[in-house]
Biopython code that builds the backbone (N, CA, C, O; Angstrom):
import numpy as np
from Bio.PDB.StructureBuilder import StructureBuilder

atoms = [
    (1, "UNK", "N", (13.736, 11.086, 17.703)),
    (1, "UNK", "CA", (14.278, 11.520, 16.431)),
    (1, "UNK", "C", (13.156, 12.193, 15.641)),
    (1, "UNK", "O", (12.554, 11.565, 14.769)),
    (2, "UNK", "N", (12.877, 13.419, 15.925)),
    (2, "UNK", "CA", (11.789, 14.130, 15.270)),
    (2, "UNK", "C", (12.131, 14.501, 13.839)),
    (2, "UNK", "O", (11.234, 14.679, 13.015)),
    (3, "UNK", "N", (13.405, 14.620, 13.535)),
    (3, "UNK", "CA", (13.783, 15.001, 12.191)),
    (3, "UNK", "C", (15.091, 14.313, 11.839)),
    (3, "UNK", "O", (16.058, 14.375, 12.599)),
    (4, "UNK", "N", (15.119, 13.670, 10.704)),
    (4, "UNK", "CA", (16.323, 13.022, 10.207)),
    (4, "UNK", "C", (16.599, 13.606, 8.832)),
    (4, "UNK", "O", (16.172, 13.045, 7.823)),
    (5, "UNK", "N", (17.316, 14.741, 8.781)),
    (5, "UNK", "CA", (17.527, 15.404, 7.502)),
    (5, "UNK", "C", (18.273, 14.549, 6.485)),
    (5, "UNK", "O", (18.052, 14.696, 5.283)),
    (6, "UNK", "N", (19.151, 13.661, 6.940)),
    (6, "UNK", "CA", (19.876, 12.803, 6.005)),
    (6, "UNK", "C", (18.924, 11.816, 5.334)),
    (6, "UNK", "O", (18.963, 11.649, 4.115)),
    (7, "UNK", "N", (18.062, 11.156, 6.129)),
    (7, "UNK", "CA", (17.093, 10.229, 5.548)),
    (7, "UNK", "C", (16.116, 10.984, 4.656)),
    (7, "UNK", "O", (15.739, 10.493, 3.592)),
    (8, "UNK", "N", (15.709, 12.159, 5.077)),
    (8, "UNK", "CA", (14.797, 12.969, 4.256)),
    (8, "UNK", "C", (15.430, 13.262, 2.892)),
    (8, "UNK", "O", (14.763, 13.151, 1.864)),
    (9, "UNK", "N", (16.693, 13.628, 2.881)),
    (9, "UNK", "CA", (17.384, 13.914, 1.618)),
    (9, "UNK", "C", (17.541, 12.646, 0.777)),
    (9, "UNK", "O", (17.397, 12.681, -0.445)),
    (10, "UNK", "N", (17.836, 11.531, 1.438)),
    (10, "UNK", "CA", (17.971, 10.264, 0.718)),
    (10, "UNK", "C", (16.651, 9.865, 0.054)),
    (10, "UNK", "O", (16.640, 9.379, -1.077)),
    (11, "UNK", "N", (15.549, 10.071, 0.760)),
    (11, "UNK", "CA", (14.229, 9.773, 0.190)),
    (11, "UNK", "C", (13.971, 10.681, -1.003)),
    (11, "UNK", "O", (13.550, 10.220, -2.064)),
    (12, "UNK", "N", (14.224, 11.957, -0.827)),
    (12, "UNK", "CA", (14.028, 12.925, -1.910)),
    (12, "UNK", "C", (14.837, 12.523, -3.139)),
    (12, "UNK", "O", (14.319, 12.523, -4.255)),
    (13, "UNK", "N", (16.096, 12.182, -2.935)),
    (13, "UNK", "CA", (16.972, 11.785, -4.040)),
    (13, "UNK", "C", (16.481, 10.506, -4.719)),
    (13, "UNK", "O", (16.518, 10.395, -5.945)),
    (14, "UNK", "N", (16.021, 9.535, -3.914)),
    (14, "UNK", "CA", (15.528, 8.275, -4.474)),
    (14, "UNK", "C", (14.268, 8.496, -5.305)),
    (14, "UNK", "O", (14.099, 7.879, -6.357)),
    (15, "UNK", "N", (13.387, 9.372, -4.834)),
    (15, "UNK", "CA", (12.179, 9.675, -5.602)),
    (15, "UNK", "C", (12.536, 10.349, -6.919)),
    (15, "UNK", "O", (11.961, 10.023, -7.957)),
    (16, "UNK", "N", (13.474, 11.278, -6.887)),
    (16, "UNK", "CA", (13.916, 11.926, -8.123)),
    (16, "UNK", "C", (14.550, 10.921, -9.075)),
    (16, "UNK", "O", (14.319, 10.979, -10.283)),
    (17, "UNK", "N", (15.350, 9.995, -8.536)),
    (17, "UNK", "CA", (15.974, 8.953, -9.360)),
    (17, "UNK", "C", (14.923, 8.059, -10.011)),
    (17, "UNK", "O", (15.142, 7.518, -11.094)),
    (18, "UNK", "N", (13.779, 7.908, -9.343)),
    (18, "UNK", "CA", (12.679, 7.114, -9.892)),
    (18, "UNK", "C", (11.840, 7.935, -10.873)),
    (18, "UNK", "O", (10.863, 7.437, -11.433)),
    (19, "UNK", "N", (12.229, 9.193, -11.074)),
    (19, "UNK", "CA", (11.516, 10.058, -12.019)),
    (19, "UNK", "C", (10.249, 10.665, -11.458)),
    (19, "UNK", "O", (9.343, 11.020, -12.211)),
    (20, "UNK", "N", (10.176, 10.790, -10.135)),
    (20, "UNK", "CA", (8.958, 11.273, -9.483)),
    (20, "UNK", "C", (9.246, 12.556, -8.720)),
    (20, "UNK", "O", (10.201, 12.637, -7.947)),
    (21, "UNK", "N", (8.413, 13.547, -8.947)),
    (21, "UNK", "CA", (8.454, 14.778, -8.150)),
    (21, "UNK", "C", (7.535, 14.559, -6.959)),
    (21, "UNK", "O", (6.371, 14.194, -7.124)),
    (22, "UNK", "N", (8.048, 14.778, -5.781)),
    (22, "UNK", "CA", (7.244, 14.591, -4.573)),
    (22, "UNK", "C", (7.295, 15.850, -3.734)),
    (22, "UNK", "O", (8.311, 16.543, -3.673)),
    (23, "UNK", "N", (6.180, 16.128, -3.093)),
    (23, "UNK", "CA", (6.086, 17.305, -2.229)),
    (23, "UNK", "C", (6.204, 16.873, -0.773)),
    (23, "UNK", "O", (5.372, 16.106, -0.288)),
    (24, "UNK", "N", (7.232, 17.358, -0.065)),
    (24, "UNK", "CA", (7.320, 17.032, 1.358)),
    (24, "UNK", "C", (6.255, 17.786, 2.143)),
    (24, "UNK", "O", (5.971, 18.950, 1.863)),
    (25, "UNK", "N", (5.676, 17.118, 3.120)),
    (25, "UNK", "CA", (4.629, 17.730, 3.940)),
    (25, "UNK", "C", (4.824, 17.260, 5.374)),
    (25, "UNK", "O", (5.008, 16.067, 5.617)),
    (26, "UNK", "N", (4.786, 18.185, 6.320)),
    (26, "UNK", "CA", (4.961, 17.812, 7.721)),
    (26, "UNK", "C", (3.757, 16.996, 8.183)),
    (26, "UNK", "O", (2.608, 17.423, 8.074)),
    (27, "UNK", "N", (4.064, 15.797, 8.707)),
    (27, "UNK", "CA", (3.036, 14.874, 9.209)),
    (27, "UNK", "C", (3.677, 13.950, 10.219)),
    (27, "UNK", "O", (4.887, 13.725, 10.180)),
    (28, "UNK", "N", (2.878, 13.414, 11.122)),
    (28, "UNK", "CA", (3.331, 12.397, 12.075)),
    (28, "UNK", "C", (4.528, 12.869, 12.904)),
    (28, "UNK", "O", (5.307, 12.045, 13.384)),
    (29, "UNK", "N", (4.678, 14.159, 13.072)),
    (29, "UNK", "CA", (5.837, 14.676, 13.783)),
    (29, "UNK", "C", (7.097, 14.568, 12.958)),
    (29, "UNK", "O", (8.192, 14.827, 13.457)),
    (30, "UNK", "N", (6.957, 14.190, 11.700)),
    (30, "UNK", "CA", (8.079, 14.049, 10.779)),
    (30, "UNK", "C", (7.710, 14.675, 9.449)),
    (30, "UNK", "O", (7.212, 15.799, 9.391)),
    (31, "UNK", "N", (7.960, 13.938, 8.388)),
    (31, "UNK", "CA", (7.641, 14.445, 7.061)),
    (31, "UNK", "C", (7.131, 13.294, 6.196)),
    (31, "UNK", "O", (7.626, 12.170, 6.281)),
    (32, "UNK", "N", (6.141, 13.591, 5.368)),
    (32, "UNK", "CA", (5.622, 12.627, 4.398)),
    (32, "UNK", "C", (5.852, 13.198, 3.013)),
    (32, "UNK", "O", (5.803, 14.412, 2.817)),
    (33, "UNK", "N", (6.098, 12.335, 2.070)),
    (33, "UNK", "CA", (6.284, 12.767, 0.690)),
    (33, "UNK", "C", (5.022, 12.430, -0.083)),
    (33, "UNK", "O", (4.610, 11.273, -0.164)),
    (34, "UNK", "N", (4.420, 13.463, -0.649)),
    (34, "UNK", "CA", (3.176, 13.329, -1.374)),
    (34, "UNK", "C", (3.474, 13.252, -2.868)),
    (34, "UNK", "O", (4.232, 14.059, -3.407)),
    (35, "UNK", "N", (2.866, 12.273, -3.525)),
    (35, "UNK", "CA", (3.008, 12.096, -4.965)),
    (35, "UNK", "C", (1.618, 12.235, -5.565)),
    (35, "UNK", "O", (0.731, 11.425, -5.296)),
    (36, "UNK", "N", (1.437, 13.259, -6.373)),
    (36, "UNK", "CA", (0.127, 13.580, -6.962)),
    (36, "UNK", "C", (-0.937, 13.740, -5.885)),
    (36, "UNK", "O", (-2.099, 13.389, -6.092)),
    (37, "UNK", "N", (-0.535, 14.273, -4.733)),
    (37, "UNK", "CA", (-1.455, 14.523, -3.636)),
    (37, "UNK", "C", (-1.700, 13.330, -2.728)),
    (37, "UNK", "O", (-2.439, 13.446, -1.751)),
    (38, "UNK", "N", (-1.097, 12.189, -3.027)),
    (38, "UNK", "CA", (-1.263, 10.976, -2.224)),
    (38, "UNK", "C", (-0.005, 10.707, -1.413)),
    (38, "UNK", "O", (1.108, 10.878, -1.910)),
    (39, "UNK", "N", (-0.183, 10.287, -0.166)),
    (39, "UNK", "CA", (0.959, 9.958, 0.673)),
    (39, "UNK", "C", (1.660, 8.735, 0.094)),
    (39, "UNK", "O", (1.024, 7.739, -0.251)),
    (40, "UNK", "N", (2.977, 8.832, -0.004)),
    (40, "UNK", "CA", (3.780, 7.750, -0.556)),
    (40, "UNK", "C", (4.651, 7.141, 0.535)),
    (40, "UNK", "O", (4.386, 6.031, 0.997)),
    (41, "UNK", "N", (5.676, 7.855, 0.943)),
    (41, "UNK", "CA", (6.588, 7.424, 2.007)),
    (41, "UNK", "C", (6.825, 8.596, 2.937)),
    (41, "UNK", "O", (6.486, 9.735, 2.615)),
    (42, "UNK", "N", (7.407, 8.314, 4.087)),
    (42, "UNK", "CA", (7.713, 9.401, 4.999)),
    (42, "UNK", "C", (8.576, 8.930, 6.141)),
    (42, "UNK", "O", (8.987, 7.772, 6.205)),
    (43, "UNK", "N", (8.840, 9.849, 7.037)),
    (43, "UNK", "CA", (9.620, 9.574, 8.232)),
    (43, "UNK", "C", (8.760, 9.982, 9.419)),
    (43, "UNK", "O", (8.261, 11.106, 9.473)),
    (44, "UNK", "N", (8.588, 9.076, 10.364)),
    (44, "UNK", "CA", (7.792, 9.388, 11.548)),
    (44, "UNK", "C", (8.651, 10.081, 12.590)),
    (44, "UNK", "O", (9.869, 10.189, 12.448)),
    (45, "UNK", "N", (7.996, 10.544, 13.632)),
    (45, "UNK", "CA", (8.732, 11.202, 14.720)),
    (45, "UNK", "C", (9.626, 10.228, 15.486)),
    (45, "UNK", "O", (10.450, 10.661, 16.292)),
    (46, "UNK", "N", (9.484, 8.942, 15.255)),
    (46, "UNK", "CA", (10.338, 7.931, 15.885)),
    (46, "UNK", "C", (11.502, 7.546, 14.976)),
    (46, "UNK", "O", (12.343, 6.730, 15.355)),
    (47, "UNK", "N", (11.553, 8.128, 13.781)),
    (47, "UNK", "CA", (12.641, 7.842, 12.855)),
    (47, "UNK", "C", (12.405, 6.650, 11.947)),
    (47, "UNK", "O", (13.298, 6.256, 11.197)),
    (48, "UNK", "N", (11.200, 6.067, 12.005)),
    (48, "UNK", "CA", (10.887, 4.947, 11.118)),
    (48, "UNK", "C", (10.542, 5.465, 9.732)),
    (48, "UNK", "O", (9.995, 6.557, 9.578)),
    (49, "UNK", "N", (10.868, 4.670, 8.735)),
    (49, "UNK", "CA", (10.375, 4.945, 7.400)),
    (49, "UNK", "C", (8.939, 4.448, 7.374)),
    (49, "UNK", "O", (8.671, 3.312, 7.766)),
    (50, "UNK", "N", (8.029, 5.271, 6.926)),
    (50, "UNK", "CA", (6.636, 4.889, 6.765)),
    (50, "UNK", "C", (6.443, 4.672, 5.268)),
    (50, "UNK", "O", (6.794, 5.531, 4.459)),
    (51, "UNK", "N", (5.886, 3.524, 4.908)),
    (51, "UNK", "CA", (5.723, 3.173, 3.499)),
    (51, "UNK", "C", (4.281, 2.785, 3.241)),
    (51, "UNK", "O", (3.697, 1.975, 3.962)),
    (52, "UNK", "N", (3.717, 3.377, 2.199)),
    (52, "UNK", "CA", (2.369, 3.005, 1.782)),
    (52, "UNK", "C", (2.509, 1.925, 0.710)),
    (52, "UNK", "O", (3.235, 2.104, -0.268)),
    (53, "UNK", "N", (1.811, 0.806, 0.899)),
    (53, "UNK", "CA", (1.886, -0.306, -0.047)),
    (53, "UNK", "C", (0.483, -0.765, -0.419)),
    (53, "UNK", "O", (-0.500, -0.385, 0.217)),
    (54, "UNK", "N", (0.410, -1.575, -1.441)),
    (54, "UNK", "CA", (-0.857, -2.136, -1.868)),
    (54, "UNK", "C", (-1.433, -2.971, -0.719)),
    (54, "UNK", "O", (-0.779, -3.909, -0.263)),
    (55, "UNK", "N", (-2.634, -2.654, -0.245)),
    (55, "UNK", "CA", (-3.219, -3.425, 0.853)),
    (55, "UNK", "C", (-3.309, -4.925, 0.554)),
    (55, "UNK", "O", (-3.246, -5.742, 1.473)),
    (56, "UNK", "N", (-3.456, -5.288, -0.717)),
    (56, "UNK", "CA", (-3.531, -6.707, -1.086)),
    (56, "UNK", "C", (-2.186, -7.413, -0.883)),
    (56, "UNK", "O", (-2.138, -8.640, -0.797)),
    (57, "UNK", "N", (-1.101, -6.647, -0.808)),
    (57, "UNK", "CA", (0.242, -7.216, -0.622)),
    (57, "UNK", "C", (0.779, -6.957, 0.785)),
    (57, "UNK", "O", (1.952, -7.215, 1.056)),
    (58, "UNK", "N", (-0.062, -6.455, 1.672)),
    (58, "UNK", "CA", (0.348, -6.079, 3.019)),
    (58, "UNK", "C", (1.056, -7.231, 3.753)),
    (58, "UNK", "O", (2.154, -7.050, 4.279)),
    (59, "UNK", "N", (0.431, -8.399, 3.784)),
    (59, "UNK", "CA", (1.016, -9.555, 4.476)),
    (59, "UNK", "C", (2.356, -9.962, 3.887)),
    (59, "UNK", "O", (3.296, -10.271, 4.619)),
    (60, "UNK", "N", (2.438, -9.962, 2.581)),
    (60, "UNK", "CA", (3.688, -10.293, 1.880)),
    (60, "UNK", "C", (4.795, -9.314, 2.260)),
    (60, "UNK", "O", (5.930, -9.722, 2.504)),
    (61, "UNK", "N", (4.471, -8.033, 2.309)),
    (61, "UNK", "CA", (5.457, -7.001, 2.628)),
    (61, "UNK", "C", (5.919, -7.088, 4.085)),
    (61, "UNK", "O", (7.059, -6.751, 4.403)),
    (62, "UNK", "N", (5.024, -7.543, 4.965)),
    (62, "UNK", "CA", (5.389, -7.679, 6.381)),
    (62, "UNK", "C", (6.485, -8.728, 6.603)),
    (62, "UNK", "O", (7.171, -8.706, 7.625)),
    (63, "UNK", "N", (6.642, -9.625, 5.661)),
    (63, "UNK", "CA", (7.643, -10.679, 5.791)),
    (63, "UNK", "C", (9.044, -10.204, 5.386)),
    (63, "UNK", "O", (10.020, -10.925, 5.590)),
    (64, "UNK", "N", (9.149, -9.011, 4.821)),
    (64, "UNK", "CA", (10.448, -8.491, 4.398)),
    (64, "UNK", "C", (11.230, -7.982, 5.605)),
    (64, "UNK", "O", (10.634, -7.517, 6.576)),
    (65, "UNK", "N", (12.561, -8.067, 5.552)),
    (65, "UNK", "CA", (13.389, -7.635, 6.687)),
    (65, "UNK", "C", (13.134, -6.175, 7.083)),
    (65, "UNK", "O", (13.129, -5.276, 6.242)),
    (66, "UNK", "N", (12.924, -5.970, 8.384)),
    (66, "UNK", "CA", (12.755, -4.626, 8.932)),
    (66, "UNK", "C", (11.345, -4.091, 8.896)),
    (66, "UNK", "O", (11.074, -3.038, 9.473)),
    (67, "UNK", "N", (10.425, -4.797, 8.225)),
    (67, "UNK", "CA", (9.040, -4.313, 8.106)),
    (67, "UNK", "C", (8.227, -4.746, 9.312)),
    (67, "UNK", "O", (8.407, -5.838, 9.850)),
    (68, "UNK", "N", (7.327, -3.860, 9.721)),
    (68, "UNK", "CA", (6.376, -4.201, 10.781)),
    (68, "UNK", "C", (5.099, -3.422, 10.531)),
    (68, "UNK", "O", (5.108, -2.440, 9.790)),
    (69, "UNK", "N", (4.005, -3.844, 11.137)),
    (69, "UNK", "CA", (2.738, -3.146, 10.903)),
    (69, "UNK", "C", (2.805, -1.690, 11.375)),
    (69, "UNK", "O", (3.454, -1.375, 12.372)),
    (70, "UNK", "N", (2.141, -0.841, 10.659)),
    (70, "UNK", "CA", (2.022, 0.552, 11.091)),
    (70, "UNK", "C", (0.838, 0.614, 12.040)),
    (70, "UNK", "O", (-0.302, 0.347, 11.661)),
    (71, "UNK", "N", (1.133, 0.969, 13.270)),
    (71, "UNK", "CA", (0.092, 1.037, 14.295)),
    (71, "UNK", "C", (0.099, 2.417, 14.942)),
    (71, "UNK", "O", (-0.060, 2.554, 16.155)),
    (72, "UNK", "N", (0.282, 3.412, 14.125)),
    (72, "UNK", "CA", (0.419, 4.791, 14.587)),
    (72, "UNK", "C", (-0.778, 5.233, 15.422)),
    (72, "UNK", "O", (-0.619, 5.970, 16.395)),
    (73, "UNK", "N", (-1.965, 4.788, 15.051)),
    (73, "UNK", "CA", (-3.181, 5.202, 15.750)),
    (73, "UNK", "C", (-3.579, 4.234, 16.862)),
    (73, "UNK", "O", (-4.608, 4.420, 17.510)),
    (74, "UNK", "N", (-2.764, 3.203, 17.083)),
    (74, "UNK", "CA", (-3.101, 2.203, 18.089)),
    (74, "UNK", "C", (-3.676, 0.948, 17.479)),
    (74, "UNK", "O", (-3.789, -0.073, 18.158)),
    (75, "UNK", "N", (-4.045, 1.002, 16.206)),
    (75, "UNK", "CA", (-4.489, -0.210, 15.516)),
    (75, "UNK", "C", (-3.740, -0.292, 14.190)),
    (75, "UNK", "O", (-3.293, 0.718, 13.646)),
    (76, "UNK", "N", (-3.614, -1.501, 13.689)),
    (76, "UNK", "CA", (-2.871, -1.732, 12.452)),
    (76, "UNK", "C", (-3.595, -1.075, 11.287)),
    (76, "UNK", "O", (-4.805, -1.225, 11.117)),
    (77, "UNK", "N", (-2.824, -0.345, 10.489)),
    (77, "UNK", "CA", (-3.377, 0.308, 9.300)),
    (77, "UNK", "C", (-2.933, -0.495, 8.078)),
    (77, "UNK", "O", (-1.790, -0.376, 7.637)),
    (78, "UNK", "N", (-3.831, -1.311, 7.532)),
    (78, "UNK", "CA", (-3.501, -2.153, 6.392)),
    (78, "UNK", "C", (-3.135, -1.269, 5.201)),
    (78, "UNK", "O", (-3.845, -0.319, 4.872)),
    (79, "UNK", "N", (-2.016, -1.602, 4.567)),
    (79, "UNK", "CA", (-1.545, -0.819, 3.433)),
    (79, "UNK", "C", (-0.471, 0.180, 3.826)),
    (79, "UNK", "O", (0.047, 0.905, 2.976)),
    (80, "UNK", "N", (-0.136, 0.222, 5.105)),
    (80, "UNK", "CA", (0.927, 1.095, 5.595)),
    (80, "UNK", "C", (1.847, 0.273, 6.486)),
    (80, "UNK", "O", (1.387, -0.536, 7.291)),
    (81, "UNK", "N", (3.149, 0.488, 6.336)),
    (81, "UNK", "CA", (4.142, -0.236, 7.124)),
    (81, "UNK", "C", (5.154, 0.724, 7.711)),
    (81, "UNK", "O", (5.401, 1.801, 7.169)),
    (82, "UNK", "N", (5.736, 0.318, 8.824)),
    (82, "UNK", "CA", (6.937, 0.956, 9.338)),
    (82, "UNK", "C", (8.101, 0.080, 8.897)),
    (82, "UNK", "O", (7.989, -1.146, 8.884)),
    (83, "UNK", "N", (9.204, 0.697, 8.540)),
    (83, "UNK", "CA", (10.414, -0.039, 8.181)),
    (83, "UNK", "C", (11.545, 0.496, 9.056)),
    (83, "UNK", "O", (11.787, 1.701, 9.118)),
    (84, "UNK", "N", (12.225, -0.421, 9.724)),
    (84, "UNK", "CA", (13.325, -0.054, 10.615)),
    (84, "UNK", "C", (14.433, 0.654, 9.837)),
    (84, "UNK", "O", (14.686, 0.349, 8.671)),
    (85, "UNK", "N", (15.073, 1.586, 10.490)),
    (85, "UNK", "CA", (16.129, 2.391, 9.879)),
    (85, "UNK", "C", (17.230, 1.512, 9.287)),
    (85, "UNK", "O", (17.730, 1.800, 8.199)),
    (86, "UNK", "N", (17.613, 0.445, 9.990)),
    (86, "UNK", "CA", (18.689, -0.429, 9.527)),
    (86, "UNK", "C", (18.335, -1.116, 8.208)),
    (86, "UNK", "O", (19.228, -1.442, 7.425)),
    (87, "UNK", "N", (17.057, -1.336, 7.957)),
    (87, "UNK", "CA", (16.617, -2.034, 6.746)),
    (87, "UNK", "C", (16.652, -1.145, 5.508)),
    (87, "UNK", "O", (16.470, -1.630, 4.391)),
    (88, "UNK", "N", (16.882, 0.143, 5.696)),
    (88, "UNK", "CA", (16.974, 1.073, 4.548)),
    (88, "UNK", "C", (18.289, 1.850, 4.602)),
    (88, "UNK", "O", (18.376, 2.987, 4.139)),
    (89, "UNK", "N", (19.299, 1.219, 5.172)),
    (89, "UNK", "CA", (20.580, 1.910, 5.351)),
    (89, "UNK", "C", (21.367, 2.055, 4.054)),
    (89, "UNK", "O", (22.259, 2.897, 3.962)),
    (90, "UNK", "N", (21.042, 1.239, 3.050)),
    (90, "UNK", "CA", (21.738, 1.367, 1.767)),
    (90, "UNK", "C", (20.822, 2.040, 0.749)),
    (90, "UNK", "O", (19.598, 2.033, 0.887)),
    (91, "UNK", "N", (21.430, 2.609, -0.253)),
    (91, "UNK", "CA", (20.679, 3.278, -1.320)),
    (91, "UNK", "C", (19.751, 2.279, -2.020)),
    (91, "UNK", "O", (18.595, 2.593, -2.306)),
    (92, "UNK", "N", (20.260, 1.086, -2.291)),
    (92, "UNK", "CA", (19.460, 0.072, -2.980)),
    (92, "UNK", "C", (18.251, -0.356, -2.157)),
    (92, "UNK", "O", (17.152, -0.494, -2.695)),
    (93, "UNK", "N", (18.444, -0.567, -0.856)),
    (93, "UNK", "CA", (17.338, -1.002, 0.011)),
    (93, "UNK", "C", (16.268, 0.079, 0.107)),
    (93, "UNK", "O", (15.077, -0.221, 0.024)),
    (94, "UNK", "N", (16.677, 1.327, 0.281)),
    (94, "UNK", "CA", (15.716, 2.427, 0.351)),
    (94, "UNK", "C", (14.952, 2.549, -0.966)),
    (94, "UNK", "O", (13.734, 2.723, -0.971)),
    (95, "UNK", "N", (15.669, 2.457, -2.072)),
    (95, "UNK", "CA", (15.030, 2.561, -3.390)),
    (95, "UNK", "C", (13.991, 1.461, -3.600)),
    (95, "UNK", "O", (12.943, 1.710, -4.195)),
    (96, "UNK", "N", (14.271, 0.242, -3.118)),
    (96, "UNK", "CA", (13.302, -0.856, -3.261)),
    (96, "UNK", "C", (12.022, -0.555, -2.502)),
    (96, "UNK", "O", (10.925, -0.779, -3.014)),
    (97, "UNK", "N", (12.157, -0.040, -1.262)),
    (97, "UNK", "CA", (10.964, 0.292, -0.484)),
    (97, "UNK", "C", (10.191, 1.422, -1.143)),
    (97, "UNK", "O", (8.961, 1.389, -1.188)),
    (98, "UNK", "N", (10.883, 2.401, -1.644)),
    (98, "UNK", "CA", (10.195, 3.512, -2.306)),
    (98, "UNK", "C", (9.486, 3.017, -3.557)),
    (98, "UNK", "O", (8.364, 3.439, -3.837)),
    (99, "UNK", "N", (10.117, 2.134, -4.309)),
    (99, "UNK", "CA", (9.476, 1.597, -5.513)),
    (99, "UNK", "C", (8.241, 0.782, -5.159)),
    (99, "UNK", "O", (7.244, 0.828, -5.879)),
    (100, "UNK", "N", (8.295, 0.044, -4.072)),
    (100, "UNK", "CA", (7.111, -0.721, -3.630)),
    (100, "UNK", "C", (5.941, 0.231, -3.370)),
    (100, "UNK", "O", (4.797, -0.078, -3.702)),
    (101, "UNK", "N", (6.230, 1.364, -2.788)),
    (101, "UNK", "CA", (5.180, 2.353, -2.538)),
    (101, "UNK", "C", (4.706, 2.988, -3.847)),
    (101, "UNK", "O", (3.505, 3.144, -4.069)),
    (102, "UNK", "N", (5.647, 3.350, -4.703)),
    (102, "UNK", "CA", (5.275, 3.963, -5.988)),
    (102, "UNK", "C", (4.432, 3.018, -6.838)),
    (102, "UNK", "O", (3.571, 3.468, -7.594)),
    (103, "UNK", "N", (4.673, 1.703, -6.721)),
    (103, "UNK", "CA", (3.877, 0.735, -7.481)),
    (103, "UNK", "C", (2.392, 0.899, -7.185)),
    (103, "UNK", "O", (1.556, 0.650, -8.054)),
    (104, "UNK", "N", (2.061, 1.310, -5.983)),
    (104, "UNK", "CA", (0.665, 1.573, -5.626)),
    (104, "UNK", "C", (0.288, 3.024, -5.911)),
    (104, "UNK", "O", (-0.688, 3.292, -6.611)),
    (105, "UNK", "N", (1.050, 3.938, -5.376)),
    (105, "UNK", "CA", (0.671, 5.360, -5.387)),
    (105, "UNK", "C", (0.504, 5.898, -6.810)),
    (105, "UNK", "O", (-0.373, 6.726, -7.056)),
    (106, "UNK", "N", (1.324, 5.442, -7.734)),
    (106, "UNK", "CA", (1.211, 5.939, -9.114)),
    (106, "UNK", "C", (-0.026, 5.411, -9.825)),
    (106, "UNK", "O", (-0.347, 5.877, -10.918)),
    (107, "UNK", "N", (-0.734, 4.444, -9.229)),
    (107, "UNK", "CA", (-1.986, 3.954, -9.816)),
    (107, "UNK", "C", (-3.202, 4.691, -9.253)),
    (107, "UNK", "O", (-4.308, 4.557, -9.775)),
    (108, "UNK", "N", (-2.996, 5.462, -8.196)),
    (108, "UNK", "CA", (-4.107, 6.169, -7.554)),
    (108, "UNK", "C", (-4.440, 7.446, -8.315)),
    (108, "UNK", "O", (-3.557, 8.059, -8.915)),
    (109, "UNK", "N", (-5.706, 7.848, -8.294)),
    (109, "UNK", "CA", (-6.046, 9.131, -8.936)),
    (109, "UNK", "C", (-5.398, 10.286, -8.186)),
    (109, "UNK", "O", (-5.305, 10.274, -6.959)),
    (110, "UNK", "N", (-4.955, 11.273, -8.937)),
    (110, "UNK", "CA", (-4.344, 12.456, -8.322)),
    (110, "UNK", "C", (-5.396, 13.202, -7.516)),
    (110, "UNK", "O", (-6.568, 13.259, -7.889)),
    (111, "UNK", "N", (-4.954, 13.767, -6.412)),
    (111, "UNK", "CA", (-5.840, 14.576, -5.577)),
    (111, "UNK", "C", (-5.570, 16.038, -5.873)),
    (111, "UNK", "O", (-4.420, 16.453, -6.017)),
    (112, "UNK", "N", (-6.628, 16.807, -5.963)),
    (112, "UNK", "CA", (-6.478, 18.242, -6.166)),
    (112, "UNK", "C", (-5.916, 18.868, -4.901)),
    (112, "UNK", "O", (-6.262, 18.454, -3.795)),
    (113, "UNK", "N", (-5.047, 19.866, -5.057)),
    (113, "UNK", "CA", (-4.522, 20.542, -3.864)),
    (113, "UNK", "C", (-5.652, 21.151, -3.052)),
    (113, "UNK", "O", (-6.613, 21.689, -3.601)),
    (114, "UNK", "N", (-5.520, 21.057, -1.735)),
    (114, "UNK", "CA", (-6.535, 21.639, -0.862)),
    (114, "UNK", "C", (-6.342, 23.143, -0.793)),
    (114, "UNK", "O", (-5.223, 23.656, -0.768)),
    (115, "UNK", "N", (-7.466, 23.824, -0.764)),
    (115, "UNK", "CA", (-7.403, 25.277, -0.623)),
    (115, "UNK", "C", (-7.059, 25.606, 0.822)),
    (115, "UNK", "O", (-7.516, 24.923, 1.738)),
    (116, "UNK", "N", (-6.261, 26.642, 1.035)),
    (116, "UNK", "CA", (-5.937, 27.010, 2.417)),
    (116, "UNK", "C", (-7.201, 27.396, 3.184)),
    (116, "UNK", "O", (-8.106, 28.035, 2.647)),
    (117, "UNK", "N", (-7.238, 26.999, 4.425)),
    (117, "UNK", "CA", (-8.377, 27.325, 5.282)),
    (117, "UNK", "C", (-8.203, 28.750, 5.781)),
    (117, "UNK", "O", (-7.168, 29.111, 6.341)),
    (118, "UNK", "N", (-9.224, 29.538, 5.568)),
    (118, "UNK", "CA", (-9.179, 30.920, 6.038)),
    (118, "UNK", "C", (-9.796, 30.979, 7.420)),
    (118, "UNK", "O", (-10.897, 30.480, 7.655)),
    (119, "UNK", "N", (-9.077, 31.589, 8.310)),
    (119, "UNK", "CA", (-9.586, 31.723, 9.663)),
    (119, "UNK", "C", (-10.610, 32.846, 9.701)),
    (119, "UNK", "O", (-10.423, 33.915, 9.120)),
    (120, "UNK", "N", (-11.702, 32.564, 10.408)),
    (120, "UNK", "CA", (-12.737, 33.586, 10.555)),
    (120, "UNK", "C", (-12.295, 34.569, 11.622)),
    (120, "UNK", "O", (-11.767, 34.192, 12.668)),
    (121, "UNK", "N", (-12.517, 35.788, 11.338)),
    (121, "UNK", "CA", (-12.220, 36.824, 12.343)),
    (121, "UNK", "C", (-13.538, 37.408, 12.814)),
    (121, "UNK", "O", (-14.491, 37.543, 12.046)),
    (122, "UNK", "N", (-13.569, 37.739, 14.053)),
    (122, "UNK", "CA", (-14.772, 38.354, 14.588)),
    (122, "UNK", "C", (-14.550, 39.853, 14.673)),
    (122, "UNK", "O", (-13.528, 40.330, 15.166)),
    (123, "UNK", "N", (-15.531, 40.569, 14.182)),
    (123, "UNK", "CA", (-15.450, 42.022, 14.253)),
    (123, "UNK", "C", (-16.204, 42.504, 15.470)),
    (123, "UNK", "O", (-17.282, 42.014, 15.806)),
    (124, "UNK", "N", (-15.599, 43.484, 16.119)),
    (124, "UNK", "CA", (-16.250, 44.034, 17.302)),
    (124, "UNK", "C", (-16.863, 45.356, 16.985)),
    (124, "UNK", "O", (-17.463, 45.984, 17.857)),
]
sb = StructureBuilder()
sb.init_structure("model")
sb.init_model(0)
sb.init_chain("A")
sb.init_seg("    ")
for serial, (resi, resn, name, xyz) in enumerate(atoms, 1):
    if name == "N":
        sb.init_residue(resn, " ", resi, " ")
    sb.init_atom(name, np.array(xyz, "f"), 0.0, 1.0, " ", f" {name:<3s}", serial, name[0])
structure = sb.get_structure()
């Protein structure tokens, strides 16, 4: 499931309902939603919801239904979780996960947009 346009739209709508403008960015073979330049939530190429949470609450969040450690790189990334699709099937459940992420992300300093990388050309 490389792309789930319905879940992507639901995430977008939930972020707007929370009063947050988010920029979608292609990542992880899916899409991540950036808030003030910081990754907030997203969809992986496996169709999981990826949620960024306060690392101090990581263990607590793992106990919630559908949550599991994010091990995208082969090791657990503290402060990031995968959430099973079934656990965010309702508007209320998705909104709760997004709010958990916003509780952290909105406290982070905004990142300046990166300048586009210019490719060097060789002249002959």
